[in-house]
C-alpha positions as CSV (number, residue, x, y, z in Angstrom):
1,M,58.8,12.7,-17.9
2,K,58.1,10.3,-15.0
3,T,56.0,13.0,-13.3
4,T,54.0,13.6,-16.5
5,L,53.5,9.8,-17.0
6,F,52.4,9.4,-13.4
7,G,50.0,12.3,-13.7
8,V,48.4,10.8,-16.8
9,V,48.1,7.4,-15.2
10,A,46.6,8.9,-12.0
11,A,44.1,11.0,-14.0
12,L,43.0,7.9,-16.0
13,A,42.6,5.8,-12.8
14,F,40.5,8.5,-11.1
15,A,38.4,9.0,-14.3
16,A,37.6,5.2,-14.4
17,I,36.3,5.1,-10.8
18,P,33.0,7.0,-11.5
19,A,32.5,4.9,-14.7
20,A,32.9,1.7,-12.7
21,H,30.2,2.7,-10.2
22,A,27.8,4.4,-12.7
23,G,25.5,1.4,-12.6
24,D,25.2,1.9,-8.8
25,A,23.6,5.4,-9.1
26,S,20.2,4.2,-8.1
27,V,19.0,4.4,-4.5
28,R,16.7,1.8,-3.1
29,V,14.3,3.1,-0.5
30,N,12.4,0.4,1.4
31,G,9.2,1.7,2.8
32,G,6.2,0.2,4.5
33,I,2.7,1.4,4.9
34,S,2.6,4.7,6.6
35,R,0.4,4.2,9.6
36,L,-1.9,6.6,11.2
37,H,-3.2,6.1,14.8
38,L,-6.9,6.4,15.1
39,L,-8.5,7.5,18.3
40,Q,-10.8,5.2,20.1
41,G,-14.2,5.3,18.4
42,D,-12.9,6.7,15.0
43,F,-13.5,3.3,13.3
44,A,-16.9,2.7,15.0
45,D,-18.9,4.3,12.1
46,Y,-17.3,1.9,9.6
47,R,-17.6,-1.3,11.6
48,N,-20.4,-3.0,9.7
49,A,-21.3,-5.1,6.7
50,Y,-21.5,-3.5,3.2
51,Q,-23.2,-4.8,0.1
52,L,-20.9,-4.5,-2.9
53,S,-22.0,-3.6,-6.3
54,N,-21.0,-7.1,-7.5
55,G,-23.2,-8.8,-5.0
56,Q,-20.6,-9.8,-2.4
57,V,-20.6,-8.6,1.2
58,L,-17.6,-6.8,2.7
59,T,-17.4,-6.6,6.5
60,F,-15.2,-4.3,8.5
61,S,-14.2,-5.2,12.1
62,E,-11.8,-4.0,14.8
63,R,-10.0,-5.9,17.5
64,M,-7.4,-4.6,19.9
65,S,-6.7,-1.4,17.9
66,R,-6.3,-3.4,14.7
67,Y,-8.7,-3.1,11.8
68,Y,-9.8,-5.8,9.4
69,A,-11.8,-6.3,6.2
70,Q,-13.4,-9.6,5.3
71,L,-15.0,-10.5,2.0
72,D,-18.0,-13.0,2.3
73,D,-16.7,-15.9,4.4
74,G,-13.1,-15.4,3.3
75,Q,-10.0,-14.7,5.4
76,R,-9.9,-11.5,7.5
77,V,-7.3,-9.1,6.1
78,E,-5.7,-6.5,8.2
79,I,-6.2,-2.9,7.0
80,F,-4.1,0.1,7.9
81,P,-5.4,3.6,8.3
82,V,-3.7,6.2,6.1
83,A,-6.3,8.8,6.9
84,R,-9.3,8.9,9.2
85,D,-11.5,7.6,6.3
86,K,-8.9,5.8,4.1
87,F,-7.4,2.4,4.7
88,V,-5.0,0.1,2.7
89,T,-4.0,-3.6,2.9
90,A,-0.5,-4.8,2.7
91,T,-1.3,-6.1,-0.9
92,G,-2.5,-2.7,-2.0
93,T,-6.3,-2.8,-1.8
94,R,-7.5,0.6,-0.9
95,F,-10.8,1.5,1.0
96,E,-12.1,5.0,1.1
97,F,-15.3,5.9,3.0
98,S,-17.2,8.8,1.7
99,D,-19.4,8.6,4.8
100,A,-20.5,5.8,7.2
101,E,-22.9,4.4,4.5
102,N,-20.6,4.2,1.4
103,V,-17.2,2.9,0.7
104,G,-15.1,2.7,-2.5
105,V,-12.7,-0.2,-2.9
106,A,-9.8,0.1,-5.4
107,N,-7.7,-2.9,-6.4
108,F,-10.5,-5.1,-5.2
109,A,-9.2,-8.2,-7.0
110,R,-6.3,-8.4,-4.4
111,L,-8.7,-9.4,-1.6
112,P,-9.2,-13.1,-0.9
113,L,-12.4,-14.5,-2.6
114,A,-12.8,-11.3,-4.7
115,K,-14.9,-12.0,-7.8
116,A,-12.9,-9.7,-10.0
117,T,-9.7,-9.4,-12.0
118,G,-7.2,-6.7,-12.6
119,E,-7.4,-3.2,-11.0
120,T,-11.1,-3.4,-10.3
121,I,-12.9,-0.7,-8.4
122,V,-16.2,-1.5,-6.6
123,V,-18.6,0.5,-4.5
124,A,-20.3,-0.7,-1.4
125,R,-23.3,0.5,0.6
126,R,-24.5,-0.4,4.0
């Protein structure tokens, strides 16, 4: 009888363990921006000022293997290459160059001094 009672208590105890930890089933994965190393000169075609479709000017620059975007006279924001022709900021603004003359900007409103709201997409031409 003691053995049966002990077996039942043990089975109930082990059955309760997964239920107690069921809320901890999620896994948190912290990830940063996946960086791509550009070769010297890869950014040279993009280093210029671009006229945006909303009238603002977006300038791309490079310094010491770091890349930046600056809207009008606003603060320079570091951009990170995710492909040879695609860049992203830490706040989620994405830049995609179709060629050296044209660039699309997604999440434009996340840039300092951006004259936009929400998930705005703008196009810029050199």
